[in-house]
C-alpha positions in Angstrom: -29.6 -29.3 -97.6 -27.4 -29.6 -95.0 -24.1 -30.8 -95.7 -21.5 -30.5 -92.8 -21.0 -28.6 -89.7 -19.2 -25.7 -90.5 -17.9 -25.0 -87.1 -19.0 -25.1 -83.6 -18.6 -21.6 -81.2 -17.3 -21.6 -77.5 -17.8 -18.0 -75.9 -15.2 -17.4 -73.5 -14.1 -13.9 -71.2 -10.4 -15.0 -71.4 -9.0 -15.1 -75.0 -5.3 -15.3 -74.9 -5.5 -18.0 -72.1 -8.7 -20.4 -74.0 -6.2 -19.9 -77.4 -3.3 -21.0 -75.5 -5.5 -23.7 -74.1 -6.8 -25.2 -77.2 -3.7 -24.6 -79.1 -1.9 -27.4 -76.8 -5.2 -29.4 -76.8 -5.1 -29.9 -80.6 -1.4 -29.7 -80.9 -1.4 -27.1 -83.5 -1.5 -23.1 -83.4 -5.5 -21.5 -85.0 -5.2 -21.4 -88.9 -7.3 -18.1 -88.4 -7.5 -14.9 -86.3 -9.5 -12.1 -86.5 -10.9 -9.0 -84.6 -13.2 -5.9 -84.8 -14.4 -3.2 -82.3 -16.6 -5.9 -80.6 -15.2 -9.6 -80.7 -11.8 -11.3 -81.5 -11.9 -14.5 -82.8 -9.4 -18.1 -83.2 -10.6 -20.8 -85.5 -8.7 -24.0 -85.5 -9.5 -26.7 -88.3 -9.9 -30.6 -87.6 -10.3 -33.0 -90.3 -14.7 -32.9 -90.1 -15.1 -29.7 -88.6 -14.2 -26.1 -87.0 -13.7 -24.8 -83.4 -14.0 -21.0 -83.3 -13.0 -19.3 -79.8 -15.1 -15.8 -79.8 -14.4 -13.4 -76.9 -15.0 -9.6 -76.6 -12.6 -6.9 -77.7 -11.3 -5.5 -74.3 -13.3 -2.8 -73.4 -16.2 -3.4 -76.0 -19.6 -3.1 -75.2 -20.2 -7.2 -75.7 -17.9 -7.9 -72.5 -21.5 -7.3 -70.5 -23.6 -9.4 -72.7 -20.5 -12.7 -73.2 -20.6 -11.8 -68.8 -24.5 -12.7 -69.0 -24.0 -16.0 -71.2 -21.2 -17.3 -69.5 -22.1 -16.7 -65.9 -19.6 -18.2 -63.5 -18.6 -20.4 -66.5 -14.8 -19.5 -68.2 -16.3 -20.7 -71.5 -19.6 -22.0 -73.0 -20.1 -23.7 -75.9 -23.4 -21.5 -77.7 -23.6 -22.3 -81.3 -23.4 -24.6 -84.2 -22.7 -23.2 -87.5 -23.9 -25.6 -90.6 -22.6 -25.8 -94.0 -24.9 -25.8 -97.3 -23.8 -25.8 -100.8 -27.7 -23.5 -101.6 -27.9 -20.8 -98.9 -31.2 -19.6 -101.1 -32.9 -23.3 -101.1 -31.7 -23.6 -97.1 -33.4 -20.5 -96.5 -36.8 -21.4 -98.3 -36.6 -24.6 -96.4 -36.2 -23.4 -93.0 -39.3 -20.9 -93.1 -41.4 -23.8 -94.9 -40.7 -26.2 -91.6 -41.0 -22.9 -89.1 -37.3 -22.1 -88.0 -37.9 -18.5 -88.9 -34.9 -17.7 -90.5 -33.5 -14.2 -90.6 -32.6 -12.8 -93.6 -29.2 -13.8 -96.0 -26.5 -11.5 -94.8 -22.7 -11.6 -96.5 -19.5 -11.8 -94.3 -16.0 -11.2 -94.6 -13.2 -11.6 -92.6 -9.5 -10.8 -93.3 -7.2 -13.2 -91.3 -4.7 -11.4 -89.0 -1.9 -14.4 -89.6 -1.6 -14.4 -93.3 -3.8 -11.3 -94.4 -6.0 -13.4 -96.6 -9.4 -13.0 -97.1 -12.4 -15.4 -97.1 -16.4 -14.9 -97.3 -19.8 -16.3 -97.0 -23.1 -15.9 -97.2 -25.4 -16.8 -93.9 -28.4 -17.2 -92.1 -29.7 -17.3 -88.0 -32.5 -19.6 -87.1 -34.7 -18.3 -84.1 -33.2 -19.4 -80.9 -36.9 -20.5 -80.0 -37.8 -22.3 -82.7 -33.7 -24.4 -81.9 -34.3 -24.7 -78.1 -32.0 -22.1 -77.1 -28.6 -23.7 -79.1 -28.0 -20.6 -81.7 -28.0 -22.2 -85.0 -26.4 -21.0 -88.3 -26.4 -22.4 -91.8 -23.5 -20.7 -94.2 -22.3 -21.4 -97.4 -18.4 -20.6 -97.5 -18.0 -18.5 -100.8 -14.0 -18.8 -100.5 -12.3 -21.9 -99.7 -9.9 -22.3 -97.0 -6.1 -23.3 -97.5 -5.2 -27.1 -97.2 -4.5 -27.8 -93.8 -2.2 -30.8 -92.0 -4.3 -32.4 -89.6 -2.2 -33.9 -86.7 -3.0 -37.5 -85.6 -6.1 -37.5 -87.6 -7.7 -34.6 -84.9 -11.4 -34.9 -85.8 -14.5 -34.3 -83.9 -16.1 -37.9 -83.2 -19.1 -36.7 -81.3 -20.9 -33.7 -79.4 -23.3 -34.0 -76.6 -26.4 -32.4 -76.1 -28.5 -32.2 -72.9 -32.2 -32.1 -73.9 -35.4 -32.5 -71.3 -37.6 -33.2 -74.1 -36.2 -35.9 -76.6 -39.6 -36.2 -78.7 -38.4 -32.0 -79.6 -35.0 -33.1 -80.4 -36.2 -35.8 -82.6 -38.7 -33.5 -84.7 -36.2 -30.4 -84.8 -32.7 -32.3 -85.7 -34.2 -35.2 -87.9 -37.3 -33.4 -89.1 -36.8 -29.3 -89.6 -32.7 -29.4 -89.6 -33.1 -32.8 -91.8 -30.1 -34.5 -90.1 -30.0 -38.5 -90.5 -31.1 -39.9 -87.4 -29.1 -42.7 -87.1 -29.9 -44.4 -83.6 -32.5 -44.1 -80.2 -31.3 -46.5 -77.2 -32.0 -46.5 -73.4 -29.4 -48.0 -71.6 -30.7 -48.8 -68.2 -27.6 -48.8 -66.2 -26.9 -45.2 -67.0 -30.5 -44.3 -66.6 -30.3 -42.3 -69.8 -32.1 -42.0 -73.3 -29.2 -41.4 -75.8 -30.3 -40.0 -79.5 -28.0 -40.2 -82.5 -27.5 -37.6 -85.2 -24.9 -37.5 -87.9 -23.8 -35.5 -90.5 -20.4 -34.9 -92.3 -18.4 -37.4 -90.6 -19.4 -36.4 -87.0 -22.1 -37.2 -84.5 -24.6 -35.1 -82.3 -25.2 -37.2 -79.1 -28.4 -35.9 -77.5 -28.5 -37.4 -73.7 -32.3 -37.4 -71.8 -31.6 -38.4 -68.3 -34.3 -40.7 -66.9 -33.8 -40.1 -63.3 -33.7 -36.6 -63.2 -37.1 -34.2 -63.4 -37.4 -32.3 -66.2 -39.8 -29.3 -67.6 -40.4 -29.9 -71.6 -40.2 -26.5 -72.3 -36.8 -26.0 -70.7 -33.9 -25.2 -73.3 -31.1 -27.4 -74.5 -27.4 -27.0 -74.1 -24.3 -27.9 -75.6 -22.5 -30.1 -72.9 -19.1 -31.4 -74.3 -16.8 -32.6 -76.8 -15.1 -35.8 -78.4 -12.3 -35.7 -80.3 -10.8 -38.7 -82.4 -7.5 -39.3 -83.2 -5.5 -42.2 -84.9 -3.2 -42.9 -81.9 -4.6 -42.4 -78.6 -1.4 -43.4 -76.8 0.9 -40.9 -78.8 -2.1 -38.2 -78.3 -2.0 -38.7 -74.2 1.9 -38.7 -74.3 2.1 -35.5 -76.2 -0.5 -33.9 -73.9 1.4 -34.8 -70.9 4.4 -33.3 -71.8 2.6 -29.7 -72.6 1.3 -30.2 -68.8 -2.2 -30.8 -69.3 -3.9 -32.8 -67.0 -5.6 -36.4 -68.3 -6.9 -39.6 -66.6 -5.4 -42.3 -67.3 -6.4 -44.1 -70.8 -9.5 -46.7 -70.3 -11.9 -48.6 -72.1 -14.7 -46.6 -73.9 -18.5 -47.7 -74.2 -18.5 -48.2 -77.7 -16.7 -51.8 -78.6 -13.2 -51.4 -79.7 -12.6 -48.0 -78.5 -10.4 -46.4 -76.4 -10.8 -42.8 -74.3 -8.9 -40.9 -72.1 -10.8 -37.7 -70.0 -8.9 -34.2 -70.5 -9.2 -32.4 -67.0 -7.3 -28.8 -67.8 -6.7 -26.5 -70.9 -10.5 -27.0 -71.8 -11.9 -23.4 -70.7 -14.0 -26.0 -68.5 -15.7 -27.9 -71.6 -15.9 -31.3 -70.5 -13.8 -33.1 -73.4 -12.4 -36.6 -74.3 -10.1 -38.0 -76.3 -10.9 -41.4 -78.0 -9.3 -43.8 -81.0 -11.4 -46.4 -82.3 -10.1 -49.9 -83.2 -9.5 -50.1 -86.8 -11.2 -53.1 -88.5 -9.7 -54.9 -91.5 -11.6 -55.0 -95.1 -13.5 -58.5 -95.3 -11.8 -60.5 -98.0 
């Protein structure tokens, strides 16, 4: 039913600053810009998903709603948009599974860079059924032009905080149908980790064992980890672009190395990671 994570949405109040920061972070400008009376957006594409920056158009009625969502934050990750190759079937299945999908609607956008157009069909699951994370399913009606991804840039995983791990298992594994890859508790971190896989990336759900929880509270998207082929080259490039970084260090996953991004992420916790390349067994 769902075949990939089409894109993630970052809401922000300062569009030009966020666009500039992520252009520096990714090493390429957005390949799609669009604008209407209410919002403006920039879409960056990586090897396995897209990253959309969304902000209110100056003076629009949407600004107050954005402020309400942002609170005191510069940016907030609010939405997951999954891809399907059969939107009617997805609507039927999601309705049967209690996700109360909206009617299927048509969308269209014009790229302000190239003046090309793209179109899609989409539905939105009810926020209540998705524990507060805005969840869309779309079927693209037109193909994106091919892009060159610098240094193999792709999303390794995104982190979601939850007060209710059993609810997330039922939701992501049961109702959305993502592959439930791992359920592991690490006592040293006082954390239970749940891993779901789709389209070459991971949704990492975190439940903190040493914190009080109300199981009825909402989930929240916390942070992102981007993978690259050459971590040292990425670290060097970002330092040259005046991005504040940690030193490179050994990651939690065996054979991985990581560094933390300390600026140019609109306040979103961000890591870069590279995994040890293993040769084929002969």
